[in-house]
Backbone as JSON, one array per atom type, in Angstrom:
{
  "sequence": "XXXXXXXXXXXXXXXXXXXXXXXXXXXXXXXXXXXXXXXXXXXXXXXXXXXXXXXXXXXXXXXXXXXXXXXXXXXXXXXXXXXXXXXXXXXXXXXXXXXXXXXXXXXXXXXXXXXXXXXXXXXXXXXXXXXXXXXXXXXXXXXXXXXXXXXXXXXXXXXXXXXXXXXXXXXXXXXXXXXXXXXXXXXXXXXXXXXXXXXXXXXXXXXXXXXXXXXXXXXXXXXXXXXXXXXXXXXXXXXXXXXXXXXXXXXXXXXXXXXXXXX",
  "N": [[-13.59, 1.15, -2.93], [-10.35, 0.88, -1.61], [-9.11, 1.86, 1.59], [-6.64, 3.81, 3.11], [-4.79, 4.8, 5.9], [-2.48, 7.24, 6.97], [-0.38, 7.86, 9.64], [1.52, 10.29, 10.71], [4.24, 12.71, 10.43], [4.12, 16.08, 9.1], [5.61, 17.24, 6.13], [6.58, 20.21, 5.06], [7.76, 20.84, 2.63], [6.96, 18.88, 0.95], [8.17, 16.45, 0.24], [8.41, 14.22, 1.88], [7.03, 12.3, 4.67], [3.61, 12.95, 5.64], [2.74, 14.18, 3.23], [4.16, 12.83, 1.16], [3.19, 10.28, 1.64], [0.42, 10.49, 1.11], [0.5, 11.03, -1.63], [1.54, 8.6, -2.5], [-0.43, 6.71, -1.73], [-2.59, 7.65, -3.26], [-1.53, 7.25, -5.81], [-1.72, 4.53, -5.92], [-4.35, 4.17, -6.36], [-6.07, 4.34, -4.22], [-7.98, 5.4, -1.3], [-6.91, 8.09, 0.56], [-6.15, 8.91, 3.92], [-5.28, 10.97, 6.76], [-3.53, 11.41, 9.86], [-2.05, 13.83, 11.61], [0.97, 14.06, 13.33], [3.02, 15.79, 13.86], [4.28, 19.01, 12.89], [6.66, 19.94, 10.55], [9.38, 22.09, 9.76], [11.02, 21.96, 6.98], [13.18, 21.11, 4.2], [14.77, 20.1, 1.13], [17.3, 20.27, 2.07], [17.41, 19.9, 4.8], [16.1, 19.55, 8.21], [14.68, 22.19, 9.96], [13.0, 22.89, 11.99], [10.6, 21.67, 14.4], [7.28, 21.2, 15.29], [5.39, 19.81, 17.66], [2.36, 18.05, 17.64], [-0.31, 18.11, 19.99], [-0.88, 15.32, 22.18], [-3.59, 14.82, 22.79], [-4.93, 16.0, 20.65], [-3.99, 14.52, 18.5], [-5.22, 12.14, 19.2], [-7.89, 12.99, 18.91], [-8.03, 13.35, 16.13], [-7.7, 10.69, 15.24], [-9.89, 9.46, 16.45], [-11.98, 10.76, 15.12], [-11.59, 9.78, 12.54], [-11.66, 6.89, 12.78], [-14.17, 6.45, 13.92], [-15.85, 6.82, 11.87], [-14.79, 5.97, 9.38], [-13.27, 3.02, 8.73], [-10.0, 2.08, 8.19], [-8.4, 0.07, 5.62], [-5.79, -0.49, 5.85], [-2.96, 0.7, 7.71], [-0.37, 3.07, 7.87], [2.27, 3.9, 9.97], [4.32, 6.54, 10.77], [6.33, 9.1, 11.67], [6.45, 9.42, 15.06], [6.77, 11.35, 17.57], [6.81, 11.59, 20.35], [6.48, 10.05, 23.58], [3.96, 10.18, 24.68], [2.28, 10.61, 22.48], [2.68, 8.23, 21.11], [1.49, 6.47, 22.91], [-1.24, 7.26, 22.84], [-1.89, 6.78, 20.18], [-1.59, 4.0, 20.08], [-3.62, 3.3, 21.86], [-5.98, 4.05, 20.43], [-5.79, 2.45, 18.15], [-6.08, -0.07, 19.26], [-8.62, 0.16, 20.43], [-10.32, 0.29, 18.2], [-9.68, -2.0, 16.9], [-7.79, -2.18, 14.73], [-6.3, -3.4, 11.76], [-3.54, -4.69, 9.68], [-1.08, -3.06, 9.91], [1.62, -1.07, 9.18], [4.64, -0.17, 10.45], [6.86, 2.35, 10.34], [9.57, 3.21, 11.89], [10.36, 6.24, 12.34], [13.17, 7.74, 13.13], [15.46, 9.07, 12.46], [16.14, 11.6, 10.13], [16.52, 11.8, 6.5], [18.52, 13.66, 6.09], [19.94, 13.43, 8.39], [19.01, 14.41, 10.82], [17.98, 14.07, 14.21], [14.94, 12.72, 15.25], [13.48, 11.61, 17.29], [13.24, 11.01, 20.78], [14.83, 9.18, 23.53], [12.92, 8.32, 25.39], [10.59, 8.23, 23.87], [11.26, 6.27, 22.02], [11.41, 4.04, 23.69], [8.73, 3.85, 24.46], [7.37, 3.36, 22.02], [8.38, 0.86, 21.39], [7.22, -0.61, 23.36], [4.41, -0.14, 23.18], [3.44, 0.38, 20.49], [4.81, -1.28, 18.62], [3.99, -4.01, 19.23], [1.48, -4.06, 18.01], [1.84, -3.97, 15.33], [1.92, -5.18, 11.93], [4.15, -5.28, 10.39], [7.49, -4.09, 10.79], [9.58, -1.48, 9.69], [12.49, -0.55, 9.8], [15.27, 1.61, 8.88], [18.85, 1.4, 8.35], [20.27, 3.23, 10.18], [18.21, 3.54, 12.09], [17.79, 0.92, 12.99], [20.3, 0.52, 14.11], [20.12, 2.32, 16.22], [18.1, 1.17, 17.81], [19.22, -1.35, 18.39], [21.72, -0.72, 19.35], [24.22, -1.06, 18.11], [26.66, -1.17, 15.42], [25.92, -1.39, 11.9], [27.29, -2.61, 9.1], [27.45, -4.01, 6.68], [26.02, -6.42, 4.32], [25.82, -8.89, 5.65], [25.77, -8.07, 8.3], [23.31, -6.8, 8.22], [21.54, -8.93, 7.85], [21.89, -10.33, 10.27], [21.08, -8.34, 12.05], [18.39, -7.9, 11.32], [17.34, -10.38, 11.96], [17.81, -10.47, 14.77], [16.31, -8.23, 15.64], [13.73, -9.02, 14.85], [13.34, -11.31, 16.43], [13.69, -10.26, 19.0], [11.64, -8.36, 19.11], [9.49, -9.83, 18.42], [8.18, -9.73, 15.96], [7.54, -9.34, 12.41], [10.2, -8.1, 10.53], [11.42, -5.73, 8.3], [14.4, -4.84, 7.22], [15.73, -2.03, 5.92], [18.04, -1.5, 3.36], [19.1, 0.81, 2.22], [21.15, 2.52, 3.02], [23.48, 1.2, 2.63], [26.62, 0.88, 0.88], [27.28, -0.82, -1.25], [24.93, -1.93, -2.39], [21.3, -1.87, -2.54], [19.85, -3.66, -0.98], [17.06, -5.07, 0.74], [16.21, -6.64, 3.78], [14.1, -9.12, 4.9], [12.98, -10.54, 7.86], [10.94, -12.96, 8.97], [8.73, -14.98, 10.73], [10.73, -16.82, 11.33], [12.13, -17.04, 8.96], [14.29, -15.87, 6.31], [14.16, -13.41, 3.82], [15.58, -12.01, 1.0], [15.34, -9.0, -0.56], [16.41, -7.92, -3.41], [18.19, -5.04, -4.55], [19.45, -2.74, -6.85], [22.03, -0.25, -6.59], [21.09, 3.01, -7.18], [22.29, 5.71, -8.95], [21.92, 8.53, -7.59], [21.1, 11.52, -5.78], [18.63, 12.05, -5.05], [16.67, 11.02, -2.91], [14.98, 11.68, -0.91], [12.4, 11.05, 1.34], [12.15, 8.38, 0.73], [11.93, 6.17, 2.51], [9.44, 6.66, 3.69], [7.73, 6.43, 1.48], [8.14, 3.77, 0.66], [7.22, 2.23, 2.92], [4.57, 3.05, 2.99], [3.67, 2.19, 0.49], [3.83, -0.55, 0.87], [1.85, -0.84, 2.83], [-0.33, -0.19, 1.24], [-0.38, -2.4, -0.45], [-1.03, -4.42, 1.41], [-3.57, -3.51, 2.08], [-4.89, -4.11, -0.22], [-5.17, -6.78, 0.05], [-2.97, -8.39, -0.38], [-0.59, -10.94, 0.47], [2.0, -10.66, 3.0], [4.67, -10.99, 1.97], [4.31, -10.55, -0.8], [3.27, -7.97, -0.76], [5.47, -6.54, 0.17], [7.27, -7.05, -1.9], [5.99, -5.81, -4.12], [5.92, -3.24, -3.08], [8.66, -2.66, -2.91], [9.32, -2.66, -5.62], [7.81, -0.45, -6.39], [9.02, 1.75, -4.96], [11.58, 1.64, -6.02], [11.13, 2.34, -8.72], [10.13, 4.89, -8.24], [12.37, 6.2, -7.27], [14.06, 5.98, -9.48], [12.62, 7.52, -11.32], [12.85, 9.99, -10.15], [15.5, 10.57, -10.4], [16.35, 12.23, -12.45], [15.15, 14.56, -11.83], [15.76, 17.41, -10.44], [14.73, 18.69, -7.81], [14.86, 21.25, -5.59], [17.89, 22.09, -3.74], [19.25, 20.23, -2.28], [19.03, 16.95, -1.0], [16.96, 15.68, -3.19], [13.39, 14.96, -3.57], [11.9, 11.65, -3.86], [9.84, 10.22, -6.48], [6.75, 9.5, -6.21], [4.6, 9.84, -7.87], [5.09, 8.86, -10.33], [3.74, 6.72, -11.39], [1.22, 7.65, -11.95], [1.71, 9.52, -13.89], [2.63, 7.95, -15.9]],
  "CA": [[-12.24, 1.71, -2.88], [-9.61, 0.58, -0.4], [-8.83, 3.07, 2.37], [-5.37, 3.7, 3.83], [-4.51, 5.92, 6.8], [-1.11, 7.49, 7.38], [-0.2, 8.57, 10.9], [2.9, 10.72, 10.51], [4.5, 14.14, 10.47], [3.97, 16.83, 7.86], [6.8, 17.83, 5.51], [6.06, 21.37, 4.33], [8.32, 20.89, 1.28], [6.22, 17.92, 0.14], [8.92, 15.29, -0.22], [8.36, 13.07, 2.81], [5.93, 12.39, 5.63], [2.2, 12.9, 5.22], [2.57, 14.56, 1.82], [4.63, 11.72, 0.32], [2.3, 9.14, 1.86], [-0.84, 10.71, 0.39], [0.8, 10.84, -3.06], [1.72, 7.17, -2.73], [-1.75, 6.06, -1.63], [-3.36, 8.07, -4.43], [-0.95, 6.57, -6.99], [-2.2, 3.14, -5.88], [-5.78, 4.17, -6.62], [-6.77, 4.13, -2.97], [-8.45, 6.6, -0.6], [-5.91, 8.46, 1.56], [-6.53, 9.67, 5.11], [-4.08, 11.29, 7.53], [-3.54, 11.97, 11.21], [-0.75, 14.5, 11.68], [1.58, 14.0, 14.66], [3.96, 16.9, 14.03], [4.56, 19.88, 11.76], [8.1, 20.17, 10.44], [9.92, 23.06, 8.82], [12.12, 21.25, 6.33], [13.25, 21.1, 2.74], [15.7, 19.07, 0.67], [18.6, 20.45, 2.73], [17.38, 19.46, 6.19], [15.01, 19.93, 9.11], [15.04, 23.37, 10.74], [12.1, 23.07, 13.12], [9.54, 20.69, 14.6], [6.23, 21.57, 16.23], [4.71, 18.55, 17.95], [0.93, 18.14, 17.9], [-0.62, 17.58, 21.33], [-1.41, 13.96, 22.16], [-5.06, 14.85, 22.77], [-5.43, 16.31, 19.3], [-3.74, 13.32, 17.69], [-6.32, 11.24, 19.54], [-9.11, 13.52, 18.31], [-7.99, 13.03, 14.69], [-7.92, 9.26, 15.06], [-11.27, 9.17, 16.83], [-12.84, 11.24, 14.03], [-11.45, 8.88, 11.39], [-12.08, 5.52, 13.07], [-15.6, 6.38, 14.25], [-16.61, 6.99, 10.63], [-14.17, 5.23, 8.28], [-12.25, 2.07, 9.17], [-9.04, 1.87, 7.1], [-8.01, -1.29, 5.28], [-4.4, -0.6, 6.29], [-2.43, 1.91, 8.35], [1.07, 3.27, 7.94], [2.68, 4.79, 11.04], [5.65, 7.08, 10.56], [6.93, 9.9, 12.74], [5.76, 9.52, 16.35], [7.93, 11.99, 18.21], [6.74, 11.66, 21.81], [5.94, 8.86, 24.22], [2.53, 10.4, 24.9], [1.59, 10.39, 21.21], [2.73, 6.78, 20.86], [0.5, 5.83, 23.78], [-2.61, 7.54, 22.4], [-2.06, 6.07, 18.91], [-1.82, 2.59, 20.42], [-4.95, 3.2, 22.47], [-7.03, 4.12, 19.41], [-5.68, 1.28, 17.29], [-6.65, -1.19, 20.01], [-10.05, 0.41, 20.62], [-11.07, 0.01, 16.98], [-9.2, -3.28, 16.38], [-7.27, -1.89, 13.4], [-5.39, -4.43, 11.25], [-2.64, -4.34, 8.59], [-0.35, -1.87, 10.35], [3.04, -1.01, 8.83], [5.25, 0.83, 11.31], [8.16, 2.83, 9.91], [10.0, 3.96, 13.07], [11.14, 7.38, 11.87], [13.99, 8.27, 14.21], [16.5, 9.91, 11.87], [15.76, 12.04, 8.8], [17.5, 11.55, 5.45], [19.61, 14.62, 6.26], [20.68, 13.1, 9.6], [18.44, 15.03, 12.02], [17.34, 13.16, 15.16], [13.53, 13.08, 15.32], [12.8, 10.9, 18.37], [14.09, 10.87, 21.95], [14.92, 7.82, 24.07], [11.65, 7.96, 26.04], [9.65, 7.9, 22.8], [11.67, 4.97, 21.48], [11.0, 3.01, 24.66], [7.27, 3.73, 24.43], [6.91, 2.71, 20.79], [8.73, -0.55, 21.47], [6.3, -1.25, 24.3], [2.98, -0.01, 22.88], [3.08, 0.35, 19.08], [5.39, -2.43, 17.91], [3.17, -5.23, 19.34], [0.28, -3.97, 17.19], [2.2, -3.87, 13.92], [2.1, -6.35, 11.07], [5.52, -5.2, 9.88], [8.32, -2.97, 11.2], [10.47, -1.21, 8.55], [13.57, 0.38, 10.13], [16.46, 1.67, 8.05], [20.04, 0.99, 9.1], [20.49, 4.06, 11.37], [17.18, 3.27, 13.09], [18.11, -0.39, 13.57], [21.47, 0.72, 14.97], [19.64, 3.0, 17.42], [17.36, 0.21, 18.63], [20.08, -2.44, 18.82], [22.92, -0.2, 20.0], [25.43, -1.56, 17.47], [26.84, -0.74, 14.04], [25.57, -2.29, 10.8], [28.2, -2.13, 8.06], [27.38, -4.75, 5.41], [24.83, -7.26, 4.14], [25.74, -9.91, 6.7], [25.3, -7.35, 9.49], [21.88, -6.55, 8.03], [20.83, -10.19, 8.09], [21.94, -10.59, 11.71], [20.29, -7.31, 12.73], [16.97, -8.17, 11.06], [17.01, -11.57, 12.74], [17.74, -10.14, 16.19], [15.16, -7.34, 15.84], [12.51, -9.8, 14.74], [13.21, -12.2, 17.58], [13.52, -9.44, 20.2], [10.36, -7.66, 19.06], [8.44, -10.82, 18.11], [7.45, -9.17, 14.83], [8.22, -9.35, 11.12], [11.02, -6.9, 10.38], [12.06, -5.47, 7.01], [15.51, -3.91, 7.42], [15.99, -1.37, 4.65], [19.48, -1.39, 3.16], [19.44, 1.95, 1.36], [22.36, 3.2, 3.47], [24.66, 0.43, 2.25], [27.32, 1.43, -0.28], [27.39, -1.77, -2.36], [23.65, -2.22, -3.01], [20.14, -1.39, -1.77], [19.07, -4.84, -0.61], [16.25, -5.04, 1.95], [16.18, -7.97, 4.38], [12.94, -9.45, 5.71], [13.01, -11.71, 8.74], [9.55, -13.17, 9.37], [8.37, -16.35, 11.07], [11.93, -17.63, 11.32], [12.69, -17.14, 7.62], [14.9, -14.67, 5.74], [13.97, -13.15, 2.39], [16.41, -10.9, 0.55], [14.77, -8.26, -1.69], [17.6, -7.3, -3.99], [18.01, -3.74, -5.18], [20.69, -2.13, -7.32], [22.26, 1.12, -6.19], [20.75, 3.99, -8.21], [23.2, 6.84, -8.78], [21.16, 9.77, -7.46], [20.97, 12.05, -4.43], [17.2, 12.35, -4.86], [16.07, 9.91, -2.18], [14.2, 12.22, 0.21], [11.08, 10.44, 1.46], [12.12, 7.0, 0.22], [11.4, 5.27, 3.53], [8.0, 6.93, 3.82], [7.03, 5.91, 0.3], [8.19, 2.3, 0.69], [6.34, 1.69, 3.96], [3.19, 3.32, 2.59], [3.36, 1.3, -0.63], [3.59, -1.87, 1.46], [0.51, -0.76, 3.43], [-1.3, -0.24, 0.13], [-0.46, -3.8, -0.87], [-1.79, -5.14, 2.43], [-4.97, -3.07, 1.96], [-5.46, -4.83, -1.37], [-5.29, -8.19, 0.36], [-1.76, -9.13, -0.71], [0.18, -11.47, 1.6], [3.1, -9.76, 3.36], [5.79, -11.12, 1.05], [3.95, -9.91, -2.06], [3.13, -6.53, -0.51], [6.83, -5.99, 0.23], [7.83, -7.14, -3.25], [5.41, -4.75, -4.95], [6.37, -1.97, -2.51], [10.06, -2.49, -3.32], [9.29, -2.27, -7.04], [7.26, 0.9, -6.47], [10.0, 2.74, -4.53], [12.68, 1.63, -6.99], [10.71, 3.15, -9.86], [9.99, 6.27, -7.78], [13.73, 6.76, -7.2], [14.54, 6.11, -10.85], [11.92, 8.63, -11.94], [13.33, 11.24, -9.54], [16.94, 10.75, -10.62], [16.58, 13.35, -13.38], [14.34, 15.7, -11.38], [16.47, 18.08, -9.36], [13.86, 19.59, -7.05], [15.61, 21.71, -4.44], [19.35, 22.09, -3.89], [19.84, 19.19, -1.44], [18.56, 15.61, -1.36], [15.65, 15.86, -3.78], [12.4, 13.93, -3.24], [11.55, 10.6, -4.81], [8.67, 10.59, -7.29], [5.68, 8.49, -6.15], [3.57, 10.1, -8.88], [5.51, 8.32, -11.63], [2.73, 5.75, -11.85], [0.1, 8.42, -12.47], [2.15, 10.21, -15.11], [2.74, 6.92, -16.92]],
  "C": [[-11.58, 1.37, -1.55], [-9.16, 1.88, 0.26], [-7.56, 2.85, 3.19], [-5.15, 4.98, 4.64], [-3.02, 6.01, 7.04], [-1.11, 8.33, 8.65], [1.26, 9.01, 10.93], [3.02, 12.22, 10.64], [4.34, 14.78, 9.1], [5.32, 17.37, 7.4], [6.33, 18.98, 4.63], [6.6, 21.45, 2.91], [7.77, 19.79, 0.38], [6.93, 16.64, -0.22], [8.8, 14.05, 0.63], [7.11, 13.17, 3.66], [4.55, 12.25, 5.01], [2.04, 13.16, 3.73], [3.0, 13.44, 0.88], [3.7, 10.52, 0.44], [1.0, 9.29, 1.08], [-0.63, 10.54, -1.12], [0.88, 9.35, -3.39], [0.39, 6.41, -2.71], [-2.6, 6.39, -2.85], [-2.86, 7.38, -5.69], [-1.37, 5.11, -7.05], [-3.71, 3.04, -6.1], [-6.61, 3.96, -5.38], [-7.12, 5.47, -2.31], [-7.52, 6.9, 0.57], [-6.52, 9.27, 2.69], [-5.26, 9.93, 5.92], [-4.41, 11.78, 8.92], [-2.15, 12.53, 11.43], [-0.25, 14.53, 13.12], [2.51, 15.17, 14.93], [4.0, 17.72, 12.75], [6.07, 20.09, 11.72], [8.37, 21.29, 9.45], [11.14, 22.38, 8.2], [12.06, 21.42, 4.83], [14.28, 20.04, 2.34], [17.06, 19.16, 1.35], [18.59, 20.0, 4.19], [16.17, 19.95, 6.95], [15.47, 21.11, 9.96], [14.12, 23.6, 11.93], [11.04, 22.0, 13.17], [8.56, 21.22, 15.63], [5.35, 20.34, 16.45], [3.24, 18.81, 18.27], [0.64, 17.55, 19.29], [-1.18, 16.17, 21.22], [-2.93, 13.92, 22.09], [-5.59, 15.09, 21.37], [-5.12, 15.19, 18.31], [-4.85, 12.31, 17.93], [-7.63, 11.68, 18.93], [-9.17, 13.2, 16.81], [-8.32, 11.56, 14.45], [-9.35, 8.86, 15.41], [-12.23, 9.58, 15.72], [-12.79, 10.29, 12.84], [-12.09, 7.52, 11.69], [-13.57, 5.4, 13.37], [-16.47, 6.48, 13.0], [-16.09, 6.09, 9.5], [-13.08, 4.31, 8.84], [-11.29, 1.8, 8.01], [-8.76, 0.39, 6.86], [-6.55, -1.55, 5.65], [-3.98, 0.76, 6.86], [-0.92, 1.92, 8.23], [1.34, 4.25, 9.08], [4.11, 5.24, 10.77], [6.15, 7.8, 11.79], [6.01, 9.99, 13.96], [6.79, 10.04, 17.34], [7.79, 12.21, 19.71], [6.11, 10.38, 22.34], [4.44, 8.96, 24.39], [1.73, 10.17, 23.62], [1.57, 8.9, 20.88], [1.66, 6.06, 21.66], [-0.92, 6.04, 23.28], [-2.89, 6.87, 21.06], [-2.35, 4.59, 19.18], [-3.21, 2.39, 21.0], [-6.06, 3.17, 21.43], [-6.99, 2.91, 18.47], [-6.3, 0.05, 17.95], [-8.17, -1.04, 20.12], [-10.86, 0.0, 19.4], [-10.57, -1.24, 16.26], [-8.7, -3.13, 14.94], [-6.22, -2.93, 13.01], [-4.49, -3.85, 10.14], [-1.89, -3.04, 8.86], [1.13, -2.01, 9.97], [3.66, 0.14, 9.61], [6.66, 1.14, 10.82], [8.7, 3.73, 11.03], [10.94, 5.1, 12.72], [11.87, 8.01, 13.05], [15.04, 9.25, 13.72], [16.07, 10.3, 10.47], [16.85, 11.71, 7.8], [18.72, 12.44, 5.61], [20.4, 14.39, 7.55], [20.14, 13.7, 10.88], [17.77, 13.99, 12.89], [15.91, 13.62, 15.42], [12.79, 12.43, 16.49], [13.74, 10.73, 19.56], [13.99, 9.46, 22.53], [13.62, 7.37, 24.75], [10.61, 7.54, 25.01], [9.97, 6.54, 22.2], [11.22, 3.85, 22.4], [9.5, 2.78, 24.61], [6.79, 3.02, 23.17], [7.24, 1.22, 20.81], [7.76, -1.3, 22.37], [4.86, -1.25, 23.82], [2.63, -0.16, 21.4], [3.58, -0.89, 18.35], [4.53, -3.69, 18.05], [1.93, -5.23, 18.45], [0.57, -4.07, 15.69], [2.25, -5.22, 13.22], [3.55, -6.44, 10.62], [6.2, -3.95, 10.43], [9.36, -2.74, 10.1], [11.58, -0.21, 8.91], [14.63, 0.45, 9.03], [17.67, 1.35, 8.92], [20.31, 1.88, 10.31], [19.46, 3.81, 12.48], [17.4, 1.92, 13.77], [19.31, -0.29, 14.5], [21.07, 1.38, 16.29], [18.94, 2.03, 18.36], [18.28, -0.85, 19.22], [21.32, -1.97, 19.58], [24.2, -0.77, 19.43], [25.47, -1.17, 16.01], [26.42, -1.84, 13.05], [26.33, -1.81, 9.58], [28.02, -2.82, 6.71], [26.15, -5.65, 5.39], [24.69, -8.31, 5.24], [25.29, -9.29, 8.02], [23.8, -7.11, 9.42], [21.06, -7.8, 8.33], [20.76, -10.48, 9.59], [21.07, -9.61, 12.48], [18.8, -7.56, 12.54], [16.5, -9.37, 11.88], [16.85, -11.24, 14.22], [16.55, -9.23, 16.5], [13.86, -8.13, 15.83], [12.29, -10.68, 15.96], [12.99, -11.4, 18.87], [12.13, -8.82, 20.27], [9.18, -8.59, 18.81], [7.54, -10.32, 16.98], [8.23, -9.4, 13.54], [8.94, -8.02, 10.95], [11.61, -6.85, 8.98], [13.14, -4.42, 7.26], [15.9, -3.34, 6.07], [17.48, -1.09, 4.5], [19.93, -0.22, 2.32], [20.7, 2.69, 1.76], [23.63, 2.4, 3.17], [25.31, 1.03, 1.01], [27.25, 0.51, -1.49], [26.08, -1.97, -3.11], [22.55, -1.6, -2.17], [19.24, -2.55, -1.39], [18.3, -4.59, 0.69], [16.11, -6.47, 2.47], [14.93, -8.12, 5.24], [13.24, -10.67, 6.57], [11.61, -11.86, 9.31], [9.3, -14.65, 9.59], [9.57, -17.3, 10.9], [12.62, -17.76, 9.97], [13.23, -15.8, 7.15], [14.58, -14.59, 4.26], [14.77, -11.91, 2.04], [15.76, -10.27, -0.68], [15.89, -7.43, -2.3], [17.24, -5.97, -4.65], [19.34, -3.15, -5.59], [20.79, -0.7, -6.81], [21.99, 2.06, -7.37], [21.56, 5.25, -7.94], [22.41, 8.16, -8.77], [21.19, 10.22, -6.0], [19.5, 12.31, -4.09], [16.48, 11.16, -4.22], [15.24, 10.39, -0.98], [12.8, 11.61, 0.21], [11.0, 8.99, 1.04], [11.56, 6.01, 1.24], [9.91, 5.42, 3.74], [7.22, 6.26, 2.69], [7.02, 4.38, 0.31], [7.2, 1.73, 1.7], [4.87, 1.9, 3.6], [2.76, 2.42, 1.43], [3.09, -0.11, -0.13], [2.2, -1.91, 2.11], [-0.57, -0.84, 2.36], [-1.47, -1.66, -0.38], [-1.27, -4.63, 0.11], [-3.28, -4.78, 2.35], [-5.66, -3.79, 0.81], [-5.56, -6.33, -1.14], [-4.08, -9.03, 0.0], [-1.15, -9.72, 0.55], [1.42, -10.6, 1.81], [4.24, -9.81, 2.36], [5.51, -10.39, -0.27], [3.82, -8.4, -1.9], [4.49, -5.86, -0.45], [7.46, -5.98, -1.16], [7.3, -6.03, -4.14], [5.8, -3.37, -4.42], [7.8, -1.65, -2.91], [10.13, -2.05, -4.78], [8.81, -0.83, -7.18], [8.32, 1.94, -6.08], [11.2, 2.78, -5.47], [12.35, 2.49, -8.19], [10.56, 4.62, -9.48], [11.35, 6.96, -7.68], [14.28, 6.96, -8.61], [13.91, 7.32, -11.54], [12.45, 9.96, -11.43], [14.78, 11.54, -9.85], [17.25, 11.94, -11.51], [15.8, 14.6, -13.0], [15.03, 16.36, -10.19], [15.58, 19.14, -8.72], [14.58, 19.98, -5.77], [17.1, 21.56, -4.66], [20.04, 21.03, -3.04], [19.48, 17.81, -1.93], [17.13, 15.72, -1.87], [14.7, 14.72, -3.44], [12.29, 12.84, -4.3], [10.22, 10.98, -5.47], [7.59, 9.51, -7.24], [4.58, 8.71, -7.17], [3.94, 9.55, -10.25], [4.45, 7.44, -12.25], [1.54, 6.47, -12.47], [0.46, 9.04, -13.81], [2.35, 9.22, -16.26], [4.05, 6.96, -17.68]]
}
């Protein structure tokens, strides 16, 4: 059985973060492990509180996992302090972990800011160099680049600049665009456009978490990056479609990564 680790924050309402990641890994028939970086009080309407786990304890979780079970892939999500970013990088290097998908969670679906400027600087310096793929959404790319992204052409230019600046493959998620949901990959000097139709639903909570985790699952199965992204895109599209008729909560309802299990 392939093993996938998620390093992220907990969503007590179950729609995003660790909970969504574990559902996604399980739906792929793989063994899910988690290292929790923060506890959040949130639901479909927004984030009302965050309790950050101490860096030492994040390190303890990773040490316990890596000293016993080496994952075939890792997804990194919410890393809300520079100190946590540093200890995560330290453990990944110590155990020579491969197939790392980094989803730089800086802004929640409801618009809450989840990462300060010092943390952003640290992840760019310590975590990004270790990643196989970076998967920012448009608000996160705007935060890193310091400029607005309004359309598909802006997305292409932003993905290209991020990839060249960070020296990494970058998948810029276009879910915040009005016209479509195209995702743009810039990798090794090439652009690939993963087309996606706009699905008429407000139930998109956890979509970024599920996509990045699904890509990690593909990498764990030995898929090349392009194929892992393609299958991950298909997975999140079906998860959103399945959730369109499921109004869980009164705000932005969660996507449905369990659609594959239910059949």
